[in-house]
C-alpha positions as CSV (number, residue, x, y, z in Angstrom):
1,M,167.0,5.4,181.7
2,W,164.3,7.9,180.8
3,K,165.4,7.6,177.1
4,S,164.6,3.9,177.0
5,A,161.2,4.7,178.6
6,I,160.5,7.2,175.9
7,I,161.5,4.7,173.3
8,G,159.2,2.1,174.9
9,L,156.3,4.6,174.9
10,L,156.8,5.4,171.3
11,A,156.8,1.7,170.5
12,V,153.5,1.2,172.2
13,W,152.1,4.3,170.4
14,L,153.2,2.8,167.0
15,L,151.4,-0.4,167.9
16,V,148.1,1.3,168.7
17,A,148.2,4.4,166.4
18,P,146.8,2.7,163.3
19,F,143.6,1.9,165.3
20,V,143.4,5.4,166.9
21,L,144.1,7.4,163.7
22,G,142.6,5.0,161.2
23,S,145.2,4.3,158.6
24,S,145.7,2.2,155.4
25,T,146.7,-1.4,155.6
26,S,150.2,-0.7,154.4
27,N,150.7,1.8,157.2
28,L,149.2,-0.6,159.7
29,Y,151.8,-3.2,158.9
30,N,154.6,-0.6,158.7
31,D,153.7,0.8,162.2
32,W,153.3,-2.7,163.7
33,L,156.6,-3.9,162.3
34,I,158.5,-0.8,163.5
35,G,156.6,-0.8,166.8
36,A,157.6,-4.5,167.4
37,I,161.2,-3.8,166.6
38,V,161.4,-0.8,168.8
39,T,159.5,-2.6,171.6
40,I,162.1,-5.4,171.6
41,A,164.9,-2.8,171.6
42,A,163.4,-0.8,174.4
43,I,162.8,-3.9,176.6
44,C,166.4,-5.2,176.0
45,M,168.1,-1.8,176.6
46,S,170.7,-2.2,179.3
47,D,174.1,-1.0,180.1
48,R,175.6,-4.3,179.0
49,R,174.4,-4.4,175.4
50,L,175.1,-1.9,172.7
51,W,172.9,-3.1,169.8
52,E,169.5,-1.7,170.9
53,R,170.2,1.9,170.4
54,P,171.3,1.6,166.7
55,I,168.4,-0.6,166.0
56,A,165.9,1.9,167.5
57,A,167.6,4.7,165.6
58,A,167.4,2.7,162.3
59,A,163.7,2.0,162.9
60,G,163.1,5.7,163.5
61,I,165.0,6.5,160.3
62,W,162.9,4.0,158.3
63,L,159.7,5.4,159.9
64,F,160.8,8.9,158.8
65,I,161.6,7.8,155.3
66,S,158.4,5.9,154.9
67,G,156.5,9.1,155.6
68,F,157.5,10.2,152.1
69,V,156.4,6.9,150.4
70,P,152.9,7.5,149.1
71,S,152.0,3.8,149.0
72,V,152.8,3.4,152.7
73,L,151.1,6.4,154.3
74,R,147.8,8.0,153.5
75,G,146.2,10.9,155.4
76,R,147.8,14.0,156.7
77,G,147.3,13.1,160.4
78,V,149.0,9.7,160.0
79,I,151.9,11.2,158.1
80,E,152.5,14.0,160.7
81,T,152.2,11.6,163.6
82,D,154.6,9.1,162.1
83,L,157.1,11.8,161.2
84,A,156.9,13.3,164.7
85,V,157.4,9.8,166.3
86,A,160.3,9.1,164.0
87,L,162.1,12.3,164.9
88,V,161.7,11.8,168.6
89,L,162.7,8.1,168.3
90,I,165.8,9.0,166.4
91,V,166.8,11.7,168.9
92,A,166.1,9.5,171.9
93,A,168.0,6.5,170.5
94,I,171.1,8.5,169.4
95,S,171.1,10.4,172.7
96,A,170.9,7.1,174.6
97,G,173.8,5.8,172.6
98,I,175.9,8.9,173.2
99,H,175.1,8.8,176.9
100,L,176.1,5.1,177.1
101,R,179.4,5.7,175.3
102,E,180.3,8.6,177.7
103,E,179.4,6.4,180.7
104,V,181.6,3.5,179.4
105,R,184.5,6.0,178.7
106,E,184.2,7.3,182.3
107,L,184.1,3.9,183.8
108,D,187.1,2.8,181.7
109,R,189.0,6.0,182.8
110,L,188.3,5.1,186.5
111,G,189.3,1.5,185.9
112,V,186.1,0.0,187.1
113,L,184.8,-1.2,183.7
114,P,184.0,-4.9,183.9
115,E,186.4,-7.1,181.9
116,D,183.6,-8.4,179.6
117,R,182.8,-4.8,178.5
118,V,186.4,-4.0,177.3
């Protein structure tokens, strides 16, 4: 559960970071788009759905890649912040996905996995 909270906090940071750090228009839209996607994924994270974690990880990967696109990011502080957020987002999303898969395997082994999850 703490992983989805971290993902949610990162999403909120992405939505406000362009105002705090002062960034270019392209970075503003990039952070807003990624922040909105990650916010939706974090809000929807549950033990019954599997799509949120790969979406959050993919958003983190894009945010990391965009850190190397000169037309998207300008300014060292903005680049460092987005790269750091991207790395934490990727690790949290992948970790949450691994944890969920282990939990599903254990429930299946115990025979208590709901039928709609199989």
